[in-house]
N, C-alpha and C positions, 0 to 999 in steps of 0.2 A: 610649396615644399618640393613637389615633383620637378618643377622647372629649375629650382636651385640645384637639385641633385644632378639633373641633366647637364646644366651649365658647368658644374664642377667636374663631371666626368669628361666633358668635351675639352675643358681646359687642361685636365690631366693628360688626355691623349695628345694634345698639341705639345705639351711640355715634354712628354716622354718621346713621342715622335718616332718610335722604333717598332718594327714588326715583331711579332711574337718569336721568341727564341734568340733575339739579338741582344748583345751587350754593348753598352756605350764605349766608344773609343776615347772619349774625353770626359773629365769629371764636371765639365760645365763652367769651371772657374779658373783652371790653370792648365798648363801644358805638361803636367805630370805624366811620365811615360812616353814623352816625345822629346826630340831635340832637333836643333837646326844643324844642317850640314855645313861645315866650314870648307868643304872641298868640292862642292857642286859647281859645275861650269856656268850655271846661271847666276851664281853669286851667293851671298850669305845674308840677305836682307833680315833685319831684326824687327821688321814692321809687322810681325805676327801678333794679333791681339785676340783675346777671348773674354767675352763678357756675357754672363747669363746664357751660356751655351752657344752664343754666336761667335764664330771664328772668322776673322777677316785678315787679309794680307794685301800689301801693296809694296812698291819699291821704296826703300828707305832713302835712296838717292837715285837720280835718273840712271836707268840701265841695270840697277842691281836687283835681280830677282833672287830666287833660291827655293829650297825645299825644306820641309819639316818632316822628320821620320819618326816612326815608332821605335822605341828602344828594343822591343820584342820582335822576333822574326816569326813569320807565319807561313804555312804551306797551303792548305786547302780551306777556302772560306768563301762566304758571301759578305759583301759590304752593302750597307744601306745608308744613303746620305742625301741631303738636300743641298742644292747649289744655286747661287744667284750671282753670276759674274756681271761686271759692267761690259758693255759691248766694246770691243777693241782690245780685250785682255785674253791672253793665251795662258793656259795652265793645264793641269791634269791631276789624275790620281795614279800613283805609281804602285805596281804590284811586283813582289819579289825583288825589291830594289837593293842595291848596294849603297854604302855610305856616299859614294860619288853620285848616286842617282841614276845608275844604269838599271833599266827596268822595262817591264811591260807597262806601257802607259795607256790609261783610258783618257782619251782626249777631251779637254774642255777648251777648245780653240774657238772662243766666241768672238769671231771677227769676220770680216769680209772674206769669203772663200774658205772659211774654216769649217771644222767638223767637231761636233760634240757627240760623245758616245761611241766613238770608233776606237780601234786598237792600233797603237803605234809602238815602235821600238825606240825608246830613249837610250841612245848610245848602244843600241842593239841593231845594227844595220841589216842583219839577216831577215828581220821581220818584214822589211820593205821590199825584199827581193821577189820579183814576179814568179809565181808558181810555188812559193814557199807557204806551207800550211794549207789547210782546207777549210772551206766555209766562208761566211761573210765577215770581213774584217771591219767594215764601216758601212754606214747607210747615208748616202748623199741627200736623202730626203728627211734627215733628222729634224729639220725645222718644222715639219708638219706636226711633230709631237711635242715641240718645245713651247712653253708659255713665256712670251716676251715680257720683260720687266716684272717677273714674278719668280717665286721659288719653284724649282724643278727637282723631281726625285730621280736619283740614279740608283740602280741596283746593279751590282757587279759580282760575278761569280768566277772563281778560278779554281781548278782542281786538276790533279794528275801531275806526275813528274814531268811528262811532256804536257804542257798546260793546255787545257780546254778552257777558253774564256768566253763568257757571255755577258752582255750588257743590255739594260733596259732603261729607256727614258720615259718616265711617267707611265710605266707598264708596257710600253711598246719596245719590242726587241730591236736593237740597232746593231748588234754584233753577236756572232756565234761562230767562233773560229778556233781551230786546233792547230798548234804549231807542228812543224815537221819533226822537231826534236827539242830538247830543253836548251834554249839559248840564253837562259838567265846567267848573268855574269857572276852570280854568287857561286856557281858551280854545283848547286844543289837544287832541290825542289822547294826551297824556302827562301825567304827574304823579308825585308822590312816593307811596310806600307808608308807611302809618302804623299803629301800634298804639295803642289808646285805653283810658284809664281814665276812666269817666264821673264827672262831678261829682255832688254831691248837695246838697240844700237842706233843712236841718232844718225849715224852715217849710212845706215842700211836703207834701201828703198822700201822694204817691207817691215813695218814695225809690228811687234808682238805684244805691246803693252801701251795702252793709251795713257797719257799723262794724267795723274791723279786717279787712275782706275783701281778697282778693288775686285778681288775674288772673295766670295762669302760662302761659308759652309755652316750647316747646322744638322742636328740629329744624326750624327755619324755613329754607326754601330756595326758590329761584326758578329757573324755566326760561324764558328769554326766547324768544318766538315770532317768526317772520319776518312 
């Protein structure tokens, strides 16, 4: 009986998969509360799927990526989610995003020379300007903390009208950076949360999405901060 209880508890923990104080961002069976952007420059792929809590995305035709956004806007919060991208696939988690996908991006550039767990400006060029902001924007040693061909936990925290952003991969901090001012294109200290599937261009030398590749997400939750 004791072992049955322990197994049940362990199964429940795996199914829930969220730290204390976090609320699910998905209901596990539908995209209620989310929508696909029809105006994102990466495309409008309709290949988003959700089944038993597992969220997957790929290109519905070669080159057509895109983003899925929360209907609600958020200001200060922590995100907790697990990711399992195929190697050769570029994507990310967008913070304080517009409908077009202009956002502070947490990189999931899982490809040769790419970075996971760093901070990037998606259509916010100011973020990449040398000397802008303070702190560590990315860790080139991120692969030391990454579990290959397995699920990896991302913890993301953003707070302040001038955002202070922190990122952890499997408990190891990979970014701790404060912008020099509020560069969010929303014009406020709020915005939507988005998940991204990067487009690709067959004519380009550097591809950002391997043919037939997927990004996978699960146990996505949020804890709003005061």
